[in-house]
TORFISE-978078 format. One record per residue: residue in three letters; x, y, z of N, C-alpha, C, O, CB in turn. Coordinates in nm, 2 decimals. Atoms other than C-alpha are relative to their C-alpha. Glycine has a CB too. Example, Ala and Ser with C-alpha at 12.3 -4.5 7.8 and 13.67 -1.06 7.14 Angstrom:
BEGIN
['ALA', [0.09, -0.12, 0.00], [1.23, -0.45, 0.78], [0.09, 0.12, 0.00], [0.19, 0.12, 0.07], [-0.10, 0.00, 0.12]]
['SER', [-0.09, -0.11, 0.00], [1.37, -0.11, 0.71], [-0.08, 0.11, 0.08], [-0.03, 0.22, 0.09], [0.04, 0.05, -0.14]]
% end
This chain:
BEGIN
['MET', [0.00, 0.13, -0.06], [-0.98, 1.39, -1.37], [0.05, -0.10, -0.11], [0.01, -0.09, -0.23], [-0.14, -0.05, 0.05]]
['LYS', [-0.06, 0.09, 0.10], [-0.78, 1.11, -1.54], [-0.11, -0.11, -0.02], [-0.18, -0.15, 0.06], [0.13, -0.07, 0.06]]
['PRO', [0.09, 0.11, 0.03], [-0.98, 0.83, -1.72], [0.04, -0.12, 0.09], [0.16, -0.14, 0.12], [0.01, -0.03, -0.15]]
['LEU', [-0.03, 0.13, -0.08], [-1.01, 0.50, -1.53], [0.11, -0.08, -0.06], [0.11, -0.10, -0.18], [-0.13, -0.08, 0.00]]
['GLY', [-0.11, 0.09, 0.05], [-0.70, 0.29, -1.56], [0.13, 0.08, -0.04], [0.22, 0.02, -0.09], [-0.04, -0.08, -0.11]]
['THR', [-0.11, -0.08, 0.04], [-0.46, 0.58, -1.63], [0.08, 0.06, 0.11], [0.18, 0.13, 0.09], [-0.04, 0.11, -0.09]]
['HIS', [-0.07, -0.05, -0.12], [-0.34, 0.65, -1.28], [0.13, -0.09, 0.02], [0.13, -0.21, -0.02], [-0.08, 0.00, 0.13]]
['ASN', [-0.12, 0.08, -0.04], [0.01, 0.54, -1.17], [0.02, 0.01, 0.15], [0.01, 0.12, 0.21], [0.13, 0.06, -0.08]]
['TYR', [-0.02, 0.01, -0.14], [0.08, 0.43, -0.82], [0.13, -0.07, 0.02], [0.17, -0.16, -0.06], [-0.11, -0.07, 0.07]]
['PHE', [-0.13, 0.05, -0.02], [0.42, 0.34, -0.68], [0.02, -0.05, 0.14], [-0.02, 0.01, 0.24], [0.10, 0.11, -0.03]]
['VAL', [-0.05, 0.06, -0.13], [0.54, 0.11, -0.40], [0.15, 0.03, 0.00], [0.22, 0.00, -0.10], [-0.04, -0.15, 0.02]]
['TYR', [-0.14, -0.04, 0.00], [0.88, 0.23, -0.29], [0.07, -0.04, 0.13], [0.00, -0.06, 0.23], [0.01, 0.15, -0.02]]
['ILE', [-0.08, 0.03, -0.12], [1.16, 0.15, -0.04], [0.10, 0.11, 0.01], [0.17, 0.14, -0.09], [0.06, -0.14, -0.01]]
['LEU', [-0.10, -0.10, -0.03], [1.37, 0.42, 0.12], [0.09, -0.06, 0.10], [0.06, -0.16, 0.17], [-0.07, 0.13, 0.06]]
['THR', [-0.10, 0.04, -0.10], [1.68, 0.37, 0.33], [0.07, 0.13, 0.05], [0.05, 0.24, 0.00], [0.10, -0.10, -0.06]]
['ASN', [-0.09, -0.11, -0.05], [1.92, 0.59, 0.53], [0.13, 0.00, -0.07], [0.16, -0.09, -0.15], [0.01, 0.00, 0.15]]
['ILE', [-0.13, -0.01, 0.07], [2.27, 0.70, 0.42], [0.08, -0.13, 0.02], [0.16, -0.16, -0.07], [0.07, 0.12, 0.05]]
['ASN', [-0.08, 0.12, -0.03], [2.42, 0.39, 0.58], [-0.06, -0.13, -0.04], [-0.01, -0.24, -0.03], [0.03, -0.01, 0.15]]
['LYS', [0.07, 0.11, 0.05], [2.16, 0.16, 0.43], [-0.03, -0.11, 0.11], [-0.03, -0.23, 0.09], [0.08, -0.07, -0.11]]
['THR', [0.03, 0.09, -0.11], [2.07, 0.01, 0.77], [-0.15, 0.00, 0.04], [-0.19, -0.09, 0.11], [0.08, 0.05, 0.12]]
['VAL', [0.14, 0.00, -0.03], [1.70, 0.10, 0.79], [-0.08, 0.00, -0.13], [-0.03, 0.06, -0.23], [-0.03, 0.13, 0.08]]
['LEU', [0.08, 0.00, 0.11], [1.43, 0.03, 0.54], [-0.14, 0.05, 0.03], [-0.20, 0.02, 0.14], [-0.01, -0.14, -0.06]]
['TYR', [0.13, -0.05, -0.02], [1.10, 0.21, 0.50], [-0.08, -0.03, -0.13], [-0.03, 0.00, -0.24], [0.00, 0.15, 0.03]]
['ILE', [0.08, 0.03, 0.12], [0.82, 0.10, 0.26], [-0.13, 0.08, 0.00], [-0.19, 0.10, 0.10], [-0.04, -0.16, 0.00]]
['GLY', [0.12, -0.08, 0.01], [0.54, 0.32, 0.13], [-0.06, -0.01, -0.13], [-0.01, -0.08, -0.22], [0.04, 0.15, 0.03]]
['VAL', [0.08, 0.00, 0.13], [0.29, 0.38, -0.15], [-0.04, 0.14, -0.03], [-0.07, 0.22, 0.07], [-0.12, -0.10, 0.01]]
['THR', [0.04, -0.14, 0.04], [0.22, 0.70, -0.34], [-0.04, 0.00, -0.15], [-0.02, -0.09, -0.22], [0.12, 0.09, 0.02]]
['ASN', [0.03, -0.02, 0.14], [0.09, 0.83, -0.67], [0.09, 0.11, -0.06], [0.08, 0.14, -0.18], [-0.15, 0.05, -0.02]]
['ASN', [-0.10, -0.10, 0.05], [0.37, 1.09, -0.70], [0.13, -0.01, 0.08], [0.14, 0.04, 0.19], [-0.06, 0.15, 0.02]]
['VAL', [-0.13, 0.03, -0.07], [0.72, 0.98, -0.61], [0.07, 0.13, 0.04], [0.13, 0.14, 0.15], [0.09, -0.09, -0.08]]
['LYS', [-0.08, -0.12, -0.02], [0.88, 1.32, -0.65], [-0.06, 0.08, 0.12], [0.02, 0.12, 0.21], [-0.01, 0.09, -0.12]]
['ASN', [0.06, -0.07, -0.11], [0.63, 1.49, -0.41], [0.02, -0.08, 0.13], [0.05, -0.02, 0.24], [-0.14, 0.03, -0.02]]
['ARG', [-0.01, 0.08, -0.12], [0.65, 1.20, -0.16], [0.14, 0.01, 0.06], [0.16, 0.02, 0.18], [-0.04, -0.14, -0.03]]
['LEU', [-0.14, -0.01, -0.04], [1.03, 1.22, -0.15], [0.02, 0.13, 0.07], [0.09, 0.14, 0.17], [0.09, -0.02, -0.11]]
['TRP', [-0.02, -0.13, -0.06], [1.01, 1.59, -0.07], [-0.06, 0.00, 0.14], [0.00, 0.05, 0.23], [-0.07, 0.11, -0.09]]
['TYR', [0.07, 0.00, -0.13], [0.76, 1.53, 0.21], [0.08, -0.08, 0.10], [0.08, -0.05, 0.22], [-0.14, -0.05, -0.01]]
['HIS', [-0.08, 0.08, -0.09], [0.98, 1.26, 0.36], [0.12, 0.09, 0.05], [0.16, 0.07, 0.17], [0.05, -0.13, -0.07]]
['LYS', [-0.11, -0.08, -0.04], [1.27, 1.51, 0.37], [-0.04, 0.13, 0.07], [0.04, 0.18, 0.15], [0.08, 0.04, -0.12]]
['ASN', [0.05, -0.12, -0.06], [1.05, 1.80, 0.49], [-0.13, -0.03, 0.07], [-0.23, 0.03, 0.03], [-0.02, 0.11, -0.11]]
['PRO', [0.13, 0.04, -0.06], [0.79, 1.65, 0.72], [-0.06, 0.11, 0.08], [0.01, 0.20, 0.13], [0.02, -0.13, 0.09]]
['GLU', [0.07, -0.09, -0.08], [0.53, 1.85, 0.90], [0.04, -0.02, 0.15], [0.03, 0.07, 0.23], [-0.15, 0.00, -0.02]]
['SER', [-0.04, 0.04, -0.14], [0.64, 1.67, 1.22], [0.14, -0.06, 0.00], [0.17, -0.13, -0.10], [-0.11, -0.09, 0.06]]
['LYS', [-0.14, 0.06, -0.01], [0.99, 1.57, 1.33], [-0.01, -0.14, 0.06], [0.09, -0.20, 0.09], [0.09, 0.09, 0.08]]
['TYR', [0.02, 0.12, -0.06], [0.84, 1.26, 1.48], [-0.05, -0.11, -0.09], [-0.11, -0.21, -0.05], [-0.10, 0.01, 0.11]]
['THR', [0.04, 0.10, 0.09], [0.78, 1.06, 1.17], [0.12, -0.11, -0.01], [0.23, -0.08, 0.03], [-0.02, 0.06, -0.15]]
['PHE', [-0.10, 0.11, 0.01], [0.96, 0.73, 1.11], [0.12, 0.04, -0.09], [0.24, 0.03, -0.05], [-0.06, -0.13, -0.06]]
['THR', [-0.10, -0.03, 0.09], [1.15, 0.86, 0.81], [0.09, 0.12, 0.05], [0.21, 0.12, 0.02], [-0.06, 0.04, -0.14]]
['SER', [-0.08, -0.11, -0.05], [1.27, 1.18, 0.98], [0.08, -0.05, 0.12], [0.20, -0.01, 0.13], [-0.09, 0.12, 0.04]]
['LYS', [-0.07, 0.06, -0.12], [1.37, 0.99, 1.30], [0.12, -0.08, -0.05], [0.23, -0.07, 0.01], [-0.09, -0.09, 0.08]]
['TYR', [-0.11, 0.09, 0.05], [1.58, 0.74, 1.10], [0.07, 0.05, -0.12], [0.15, -0.02, -0.18], [-0.06, -0.14, -0.02]]
['LYS', [-0.06, -0.07, 0.11], [1.67, 0.98, 0.82], [0.00, -0.09, -0.13], [0.09, -0.10, -0.20], [0.15, 0.03, 0.03]]
['CYS', [0.02, 0.08, 0.12], [1.53, 0.75, 0.55], [-0.05, 0.09, -0.11], [-0.17, 0.11, -0.13], [-0.11, -0.11, 0.03]]
['TYR', [0.04, -0.09, 0.11], [1.53, 0.98, 0.25], [0.05, -0.05, -0.14], [0.02, 0.01, -0.24], [0.07, 0.14, 0.02]]
['TYR', [-0.07, 0.05, 0.12], [1.71, 0.76, -0.01], [-0.08, -0.11, -0.07], [-0.09, -0.22, -0.01], [0.14, -0.04, 0.03]]
['LEU', [0.08, 0.10, 0.08], [1.51, 0.58, -0.27], [0.09, -0.11, -0.06], [0.18, -0.08, -0.13], [-0.09, 0.07, -0.11]]
['VAL', [-0.08, 0.11, 0.06], [1.65, 0.24, -0.36], [-0.09, -0.10, -0.08], [-0.03, -0.19, -0.14], [0.07, -0.08, 0.12]]
['TYR', [0.08, 0.10, 0.07], [1.35, 0.05, -0.50], [-0.14, 0.06, -0.03], [-0.20, 0.13, 0.05], [-0.02, -0.13, 0.08]]
['VAL', [0.13, -0.05, 0.04], [1.03, 0.14, -0.69], [-0.07, -0.11, -0.09], [-0.01, -0.17, -0.18], [0.01, 0.13, -0.08]]
['GLU', [0.09, 0.08, 0.08], [0.74, -0.07, -0.84], [-0.12, 0.09, -0.04], [-0.17, 0.16, 0.04], [-0.05, -0.13, 0.07]]
['MET', [0.12, -0.08, 0.04], [0.46, 0.09, -1.05], [-0.12, -0.09, -0.02], [-0.11, -0.21, -0.07], [0.04, 0.07, -0.14]]
['PHE', [0.12, 0.07, 0.02], [0.10, -0.01, -1.06], [-0.11, 0.09, -0.06], [-0.09, 0.22, -0.04], [-0.06, -0.05, 0.14]]
['MET', [0.11, -0.08, 0.05], [-0.21, 0.11, -1.24], [-0.12, 0.00, 0.09], [-0.21, 0.09, 0.08], [-0.04, -0.06, -0.14]]
['ASP', [0.11, 0.01, -0.09], [-0.45, 0.01, -0.96], [0.04, 0.02, 0.14], [0.14, -0.04, 0.19], [-0.07, -0.14, -0.02]]
['ILE', [-0.04, -0.03, -0.14], [-0.43, 0.16, -0.61], [-0.01, -0.12, 0.09], [0.07, -0.14, 0.18], [-0.08, 0.12, 0.05]]
['ASN', [0.02, 0.12, -0.09], [-0.57, -0.16, -0.45], [0.12, -0.10, -0.02], [0.16, -0.16, 0.08], [-0.13, -0.06, -0.03]]
['GLU', [-0.12, 0.10, 0.02], [-0.29, -0.37, -0.61], [0.13, 0.06, 0.06], [0.21, -0.01, 0.12], [0.02, -0.02, -0.16]]
['ALA', [-0.12, -0.07, -0.06], [-0.03, -0.11, -0.50], [0.00, -0.02, 0.16], [0.10, -0.06, 0.22], [0.01, 0.15, -0.03]]
['ILE', [0.01, 0.01, -0.15], [-0.16, -0.12, -0.14], [0.02, -0.14, 0.04], [0.08, -0.17, 0.14], [-0.14, 0.05, 0.05]]
['LYS', [-0.02, 0.14, -0.02], [-0.17, -0.50, -0.15], [0.14, -0.04, 0.00], [0.19, -0.11, 0.09], [-0.08, -0.09, -0.10]]
['ARG', [-0.14, 0.03, 0.01], [0.19, -0.51, -0.26], [0.08, 0.06, 0.12], [0.17, 0.00, 0.17], [0.05, 0.05, -0.13]]
['GLU', [-0.07, -0.06, -0.11], [0.30, -0.26, 0.00], [-0.02, -0.08, 0.13], [0.08, -0.10, 0.20], [-0.07, 0.15, 0.02]]
['LYS', [0.02, 0.08, -0.12], [0.14, -0.47, 0.28], [0.08, -0.13, -0.01], [0.13, -0.18, 0.09], [-0.15, -0.03, 0.01]]
['GLU', [-0.08, 0.12, 0.02], [0.30, -0.78, 0.13], [0.15, 0.02, 0.04], [0.21, -0.05, 0.12], [-0.01, -0.05, -0.14]]
['LEU', [-0.14, -0.03, -0.02], [0.65, -0.62, 0.13], [0.02, 0.03, 0.15], [0.13, -0.01, 0.21], [0.04, 0.12, -0.08]]
['LYS', [-0.02, -0.04, -0.15], [0.60, -0.48, 0.49], [0.00, -0.13, 0.08], [0.06, -0.13, 0.19], [-0.11, 0.09, 0.04]]
['GLY', [0.00, 0.13, -0.07], [0.54, -0.84, 0.60], [0.12, -0.09, -0.02], [0.14, -0.18, 0.05], [-0.12, -0.08, -0.03]]
['TRP', [-0.12, 0.08, 0.03], [0.86, -0.97, 0.46], [0.11, 0.03, 0.10], [0.11, 0.13, 0.17], [0.05, 0.03, -0.14]]
['SER', [-0.12, -0.02, -0.09], [1.18, -1.02, 0.66], [0.09, 0.10, -0.07], [0.08, 0.12, -0.19], [0.07, -0.14, 0.02]]
['ARG', [-0.10, -0.10, 0.06], [1.46, -0.77, 0.61], [0.08, -0.08, -0.11], [0.11, -0.02, -0.21], [0.09, 0.05, 0.11]]
['GLU', [-0.08, 0.07, 0.10], [1.66, -1.04, 0.43], [-0.07, -0.01, -0.13], [-0.01, 0.00, -0.24], [0.03, -0.14, 0.06]]
['LYS', [0.07, 0.01, 0.13], [1.39, -1.09, 0.17], [-0.02, 0.13, -0.07], [-0.01, 0.14, -0.19], [-0.14, -0.06, 0.03]]
['LYS', [0.01, -0.13, 0.06], [1.35, -0.72, 0.12], [0.14, 0.04, -0.06], [0.14, 0.10, -0.17], [-0.03, 0.11, 0.11]]
['VAL', [-0.14, -0.02, 0.05], [1.73, -0.69, 0.07], [0.02, -0.07, -0.13], [0.08, -0.02, -0.23], [0.11, -0.03, 0.10]]
['LYS', [-0.01, 0.08, 0.13], [1.72, -0.97, -0.19], [-0.08, 0.07, -0.11], [-0.03, 0.07, -0.23], [-0.05, -0.14, 0.02]]
['LEU', [0.08, -0.07, 0.10], [1.44, -0.78, -0.37], [0.07, 0.12, -0.06], [0.08, 0.14, -0.18], [-0.14, 0.04, 0.05]]
['ILE', [-0.07, -0.12, 0.04], [1.64, -0.46, -0.38], [0.12, -0.04, -0.08], [0.15, 0.02, -0.19], [0.04, 0.08, 0.12]]
['ASN', [-0.12, 0.05, 0.07], [1.95, -0.65, -0.49], [-0.03, -0.04, -0.14], [0.06, -0.03, -0.23], [0.07, -0.11, 0.08]]
['VAL', [0.04, 0.04, 0.13], [1.77, -0.79, -0.79], [-0.01, 0.12, -0.10], [0.04, 0.12, -0.21], [-0.13, -0.08, 0.00]]
['GLU', [0.02, -0.12, 0.09], [1.67, -0.45, -0.93], [0.10, 0.11, 0.01], [0.12, 0.18, -0.08], [-0.14, 0.06, 0.04]]
['ASN', [-0.09, -0.10, -0.03], [1.93, -0.23, -0.78], [0.12, -0.05, 0.08], [0.14, -0.02, 0.20], [-0.06, 0.12, 0.07]]
['PRO', [-0.11, 0.07, -0.08], [2.24, -0.44, -0.68], [0.10, 0.09, 0.06], [0.16, 0.05, 0.16], [0.06, -0.10, -0.09]]
['GLU', [-0.10, -0.09, -0.06], [2.46, -0.14, -0.61], [-0.07, 0.09, 0.10], [0.00, 0.17, 0.16], [0.06, 0.09, -0.11]]
['TRP', [0.07, -0.08, -0.09], [2.19, 0.02, -0.40], [0.02, 0.15, -0.03], [0.04, 0.23, 0.06], [0.04, -0.03, 0.15]]
['ARG', [-0.01, -0.14, 0.04], [2.22, 0.34, -0.60], [-0.12, 0.08, 0.04], [-0.24, 0.02, 0.04], [0.01, 0.01, -0.16]]
['PHE', [0.11, -0.08, -0.04], [2.00, 0.62, -0.47], [-0.07, 0.05, -0.12], [0.00, 0.12, -0.20], [0.05, 0.12, 0.10]]
['LEU', [0.08, -0.03, 0.12], [1.73, 0.67, -0.73], [-0.07, 0.14, 0.01], [-0.15, 0.17, -0.08], [-0.10, -0.11, -0.02]]
['ASN', [0.08, -0.13, -0.02], [1.60, 1.01, -0.60], [0.01, 0.09, -0.12], [-0.09, 0.15, -0.16], [0.05, 0.07, 0.12]]
['GLU', [-0.01, -0.09, 0.12], [1.74, 1.20, -0.90], [-0.08, -0.05, -0.12], [-0.12, 0.04, -0.20], [0.15, 0.01, -0.04]]
['ASP', [0.09, 0.05, 0.12], [1.54, 0.98, -1.14], [-0.14, 0.05, 0.01], [-0.21, 0.04, -0.09], [0.00, -0.16, 0.01]]
['PHE', [0.14, -0.05, -0.02], [1.22, 1.14, -1.00], [0.00, 0.15, 0.03], [-0.10, 0.20, 0.07], [-0.06, -0.07, 0.12]]
['GLU', [0.00, -0.14, -0.02], [1.33, 1.50, -0.98], [-0.04, 0.07, -0.13], [-0.05, 0.20, -0.13], [0.14, 0.05, 0.03]]
% end
């Protein structure tokens, strides 16, 4: 078990190949989560339906409650505001999946 305060949690945004759909999630393991999005147990998940497998944005947190709070905040934003956030950190919308392999 990790000591208190040493966990890492990530809020992330995925998109599809055409960058027309956005999905926001939270995880403690980006690599594993990306794999599960591409290989879901059910074909009826949002990410499989819309083929959202491409990571374009990530934020790291030490506290799960802060990560969940941020995830909910981002989910409440308009698409325009989410796009602006991605553009600040990843203006070319480069797919970041390889950074977590």
